[in-house]
N, C-alpha and C positions, 0 to 999 in steps of 0.2 A: 504494499500499499504506499502511495506517495506521501510526502510530508506537507506539501503545499496546501492541500485541503485542510489539514489539521491546523495550520496556521491561520487559514481564513476563518475556521470555526472558532479558534481562539480569540481572534480580534473581535468577532461578532458577539461573542458571549461576555465581553467585559461588562461587569456590573455597573449600574448607575452610580453606586457609591464610589467606585474607582474613578468613573468619569468626573464626578463632582470634585474628587480630590485632585485629580490632574489639573482641572481648571483653576482650583484655588492655588495650586503650586505654581501654574503658569502665571497667574496674577502677581504672585509674590516674586517670580522671577522678574517680571517687567518692573516692579517697583524698585528691586535692588539693581536693576541694570544688566541682569544676566541674560545671556543669549538662549532663546528656546528654539529647538529645532525639531523637526518631524522625525518619526522612526526611520524613514527611508534616508534622510540626511545624516542621522546619527550612526547608521549602520556602517561599519568599516568596509573598505574594499576587500575583496577576496584574498589579496596577497598581503594584507596588512594585519597587524596584531590587533586584537579587540581593544578599543578605547572607549572611555566615556566622554561624550561630547555635551551632554545636557544634564548638568547637575546644579544643585544650588551654589550660589557664590560662596556661602559659608563652607560647604563641602570642598570646593575647589581650593579655598585658602588652606584647609586642613590637610589636603592631599597634595599640596604644591611640591612636596619633597620628591615626587616621582612623576615621570611623564607617562607612566603606564598605569591605567586603571581598567580592569576587565569590565566590559559592559554585559549586562543581562541579555541573554539570547531572546529573540522574538519568536523563534520557531526551532523545531528540531534540525532543520537544515542550517539555520543560523548557528546553532551549537555544534554542527558537524557530527551529529548523531543520527542513527537509524532507529526506527520504531523497535526493531527487535532487540537492539542493544538496551534501550531503556526498559522495554518489556521484561527482559531477563533480570534486570536490577530490581523491578518492582515485584516480580513473582518470588524471587529469592527472599525479599524483605518480608513479604506476607506469609511466606512459608515459615520464617523465623518468628514473626510477632503474632500471627493469628488473624489479626484484623488491624485496620488503620483507616483514617479518613484520607480523602484525597489531599488535603493540605498537609497532613503528617507525611504522606508519601513524597509530595513535592519537596518538603523540608529534608526528607532523608536523602533523596537523590540530588538535592540542591539545584532543582530546576524550577522555573516559575509555575505556579498553579495553572496559569492559562495555557501552558503546554501539556501538563499532566492531565487536566480535566478531560479534554477530547480523547486522549489516549486511553484513559480509564473507561470511558464510554464504548470505545471500540473493543476493548478487552471484555467488557461485559457482553457486547454483541457476540463475541467469539466464545462466550460461555467459559472464560478463564476466570472470572470474578463474578460476584454477586453482590447486590446491596444488602447489607445486614440490617442497617437502619439508617434513618436520616441524620444529617449533622448540620451545625450551624452554617450560615453564610452560603446557602445553596450548594451544600456538599453532602456527601454520603460516607457511611462506614462501609469499607469494602472487605470481603473475605474470599479466599480461594474456593473454587469448585474442585471436584475431584479431577477433572481435566487440568485445571490450573496447577493443582499440587503435583500431578504427574509431570507436567512440563517444567515446573520449578525444580523438581529433583533432577531432571535431566540437565538443566543449566548448571545446577550446583555440582554435578559430577565433574564438570570441566573446570569451574571456578566458583568458589563460595562467596566471592566479593559481592556485597549489596550496599556499598557506600555511595559517595558522591559520584554522579555520572562523570566519566572521564573526559579530559580536555584532549583535543587533537594534537598530535605531534607538531603540526605545522604552526598552531597557535602558541605552543610552548617555545618553539625555536624563536618565533617572532618576539615573544616577551622577553626572552634573554637577550636578544639583540638590542631592545629598547633599554633594558636595565643593565647592560654590560658594565663591568668594572672599568673597561677601557674608555667608556664615555664620561667617566667621572675624572675630575682633575683636582685632587685634594691639595690644598695649600699648606704652607707651614703652620698657620693657625689651626687648620683642621688636624694636622698631625699632633700638634701640641695638646689640643683638646683630647684626642684619642689616647694619648700617653700621659694624661694628667695624673699626678701622684707618684709617677716614676721619676727618679733621679737620673737624667739623661743629659749628656753634654751637648753643646751646640754642634760640635763636629759630628757626633753620632746622628742628630737630627738631620743635619745636612746631607749625610750619606744615605740615611734611610728614606728621606723625602722623595728624591727621584725614583728610587726603587718602588715605593708604594705608588707614586703618580703613574708609573708605567702600566700598573695593573696586570703584571705578567708573572714574574717569578723572581725569587731571591734565595741564596743560601744565608743563613745566620749561623755562624760558627764561632767557637771560643771555648773557653773553659766552663765547666759545669758551675751553676750557681750564680750566673751573672745576668739571668733573666731573659735569656733567648726565647723561651717559650711564652713567657709573660708578654714580651714585646709583639711576638707573633700573633698572639690571641687578641691583642688590643688594636692592631692596625686597621682592622675592618671598620671600626668606628670612624675612621677618617673619611670614609665614603658615605653616600647617602644612607640614612638610618634604616629604611624599610624597602622591601621588595614584595612583589606578589609572586607566588608559585601555585601551580595546580595541586590539588589533593592527589590526583591520579592522572595518569595519561593512558590513552587507549590506542593501541597499534594492532590493526588486523585481528581483533578479538582478543588480544592479550592486554591485561591490565597491569600497568607499572605504577607502583605507589611511589610518589615523589616526597610528599610531606611526611616528615618523620619527627614526632613529638620529642624524641630523645635529642635530635641534633637542630631542630628548628624551634624558635621561640615565637608563638603566634602573638600578634598585637592586633587585637580586634579594633575595628573602627569605633570612634566615640559613639555613645548611645545617641540616637536621633533626638532632636529637641523640636517638638511641635511636628510640623508637616514636612520639614526639610529632612527627610529620612534617607536611607541608603538602599532603597528598594531597587535601584537600577544596577547595583553591583552584581556580577555573576558569582554566585556563592560557591561555585565549584573551585574557586581560587581561594588562597589563604594569604593574608597579609602577615609578613614575618619580619623580624629583625634580620638585616642583612647577615647571612650565616657565617659562622666561624666554626669549622669542623677540624677537630684534632685527631690524628691517627698515630698512634705510637708503635711499640714493638709488636702489638698484636695484629698489625696489618698483614693481610694475606691477599693473594691474587683474586680470590673469590669475591673480596669487598670491592674490587674494581670492575666487576661484571655484573650484568643483570642476574639476579639470583631468584630461582623459582622455589616457592614453598610447595613442595609435592602434595602436602596434605590439604591445602586450601586452593592451590592453582594460581595463587597471586604472586606476581613479580615485584621485587624490591629493586629500586634504582641503586646504582653504585654511588660510592662516596663522592666521586668527582662530580656526578651529575646533581647530587644534593647540595653540593657546595658551589654550584654555578651562581654567579653574580655576588660571590663572597669570597672567603679565604679558606684554603685547605692547608693545614699545617701537618707536615710529615715530621713528627717529633722524634728525637733520638734517631735520626736517619743513620742507617748503617747497621742498626741492631734489630731490623725487622725480621719476622719469622720467615719471610719469603727472601730469596736471594736478590741482592742489589741488581745484579744483571738483568733478572727477570723484570723488576720494576722499571728499569731503564728502558728495556726493549718495549714494554708495554706503553710507555708514555713519550717516547722520543718523537713520534709523529704528531700526536695531539699538542705537545708543547710548542711545536713549530707552526702547526696550521689552525690551531685554536678549534678544532673539532675532533670528535672521537667517534669510533665505530663500535657499536654494541650488538651483540648476538642475542636474539630472542629464543625462547624455548621452542617456538615453532619453526626455527631455522632461518627466519628473516633476519637480515642485517640492517640496522638503522644508523643514520648519522645524527648525532646530538652535539650541541655546542660544548666546547671545553673552555669555559669562560670564568676563570677564578684566579685570584692571586695565590700562587702556590709557594709556600715557604718551607724550605728544607732546613730544619734545625738540627745541629749536630755538634758534638764535642770534638769531632775529628776534623782535620784539613780536607776541604772538599776534593782536592786533587789525589787524596789517598783513597777516595771512595769511588770516583767516577772518572771516565775517560774524557779527553778533551771535546769530543763531539757532543756529549751530554752537557759539559760545562758551558759550551757555546750557547745552548738553548736556555740556560739560566743566566740572563744578562748581569745580574748583580750578586756579588759575593761580599758580604759585610761581616767583618770580625767584631764581636761583641767583647770588648777588652775589660780587664779588671778596673774597678773604680780607683780614682785617685784617692790620696789620704784625705783631702777636703771633702770629696763625695762620701767617703766612708763615714766621716764625722757628721756630715749632714744627715745622713740616714738615721743615726742615733737621735739627733735633735728632732727630726720629724716624727719618727716612730714611737719614741717614748711616750709623749702625751697621748698618742692613739691607743697605746696599750695600757694606759693608766699607770705608767711607771714614772717616779720623780727623776728628772734628768740630773746628771751630775758630771760636769765637764772633766773634773779631776779623775773620775772613775774610768772615763773613756781614754784619757791620756795614759793612764796606767795600763789599761788593756793593750793599747796600740804599742806602747814601748816595750812591755814585758812579753806579751804573747804573740806579737807580729814581727816588729823590727828585731827583736833580740834573737828570734829563731828563724828569721827569714821566711815567714809565712805570708803568702800573697793575700791581699784583700779580695773579698768576693761580695758582690751585691746582696746575696742572701743572708750573709753572716750576722748583720746587726740585728735583724728581726729574729733569727734563730737563737742567738745568744740572749737576747732580751726576754724571749719567751721562756728560756731556761730559768732566768733570774725571777720572772714573774711566778712561774710554778714553784720555785724554791720558796719564795716569800709567802705565797698562799699556803704552802704546806706548813710553814712555821707560824702562820697567822700573824704576820708582821706586814708593815706598810711596804709596798713594792717600791724599791728605789735602787739606783745604780750605785754599787759599792765595789771597791777592789776585790774584797774577799768573796763577794757573789760572783764576779766575774772568774775568779780563780776556779770555783766550783763548776761554773757553766763551761769554761774552756775544758777542764778535765773530762767532763762528760761528752762534749761535742767533738773534740779532736782526738779522743782516745785511740781510734783506729784509722785516723785520716792522715 
């Protein structure tokens, strides 16, 4: 069955309440000087990413941090979905829940009710569902027939997924292009703001700045304990704060889950005030903080490929895809469970061309963006780990050096009040002279905090006021450096 008739039925069935609401919103738009456009004007061209063109001026101000806002589809064709794809989601949802209203179903699959309502009527005509009872707002409570249950089980044998309707791969690729890290141009002030609270020299800022600005890749190397991982995790904040990603992508019947609550932090839009709501947003997309994903020694080749859960039939996007438009930190590079050579061979082409090839369980190969700032953090010299060909594709190699004595002292002054410890300059002088200079011990950025935490725990144990004293530092040093 074609999708165009459904769209026509959807438009003809718009309730009088919705029409009144639209008229009122349009008058408000005129009052605030916002441009109101028709559905045909606001619908994006076929080769462009979905955008919002007609929102309240208030919303546009709130969302000015991004050029991309996904617009609610007007039809299944507009959403690049087929009736059978949405039918499968609905039947599996009803098989799991027993019954649901049309609006509950629309909320589950994240599609507008005006698209779902005519589809439910068609499914009722096909004897897949029946009306169990009436529901408010010209709606019904639906439940499966025996034929519907049988078809739902067949769908579930292939894939148990019944969440948000998938976004097309084409729209996902377009969204990454609009929100790309390479389109951002972080300034010195942006980087300072991202690294606020860290003690970093101007020289280090000036070396980091161009690397971050490139949005491509860099090595951070140097002795352990100098904040390489902390710096790597912070630099994402120098770019725009939010991006939109799809909950899932659909490719030839395969569902690839992109939104990951473990690695992505959802930032819902502000609650609507009055009539200036967000009902034009495509709810198949999620607004998140620009992601920072850290992979350490546990990284394996399987994490870099589309993985299929054989019990559910749901595919999971690889780490590099989840980190698109953000930062991917390969921490402790060189100590991964997978051989370095294997990782280099896997990424040497994507690093150069900015796109990646992924194999799906059905044998299809797809091309996806490889668009993130990749940071390799390591305690080793980069040339000891990789060959010249790979180093050439990572244009920036930045050594995170030990702090100067003044920076080391500054850390004590900054952190002591934050930890609730009374600062004592003489005690810090004693620590540096006896336990560093006298024994030739190098300073590390992590040590002031680590040593003061030992002092704090010691004072708490003795139930005395936490403060810096030479004798307390002696105890802390004996514990901290005993096997170092």
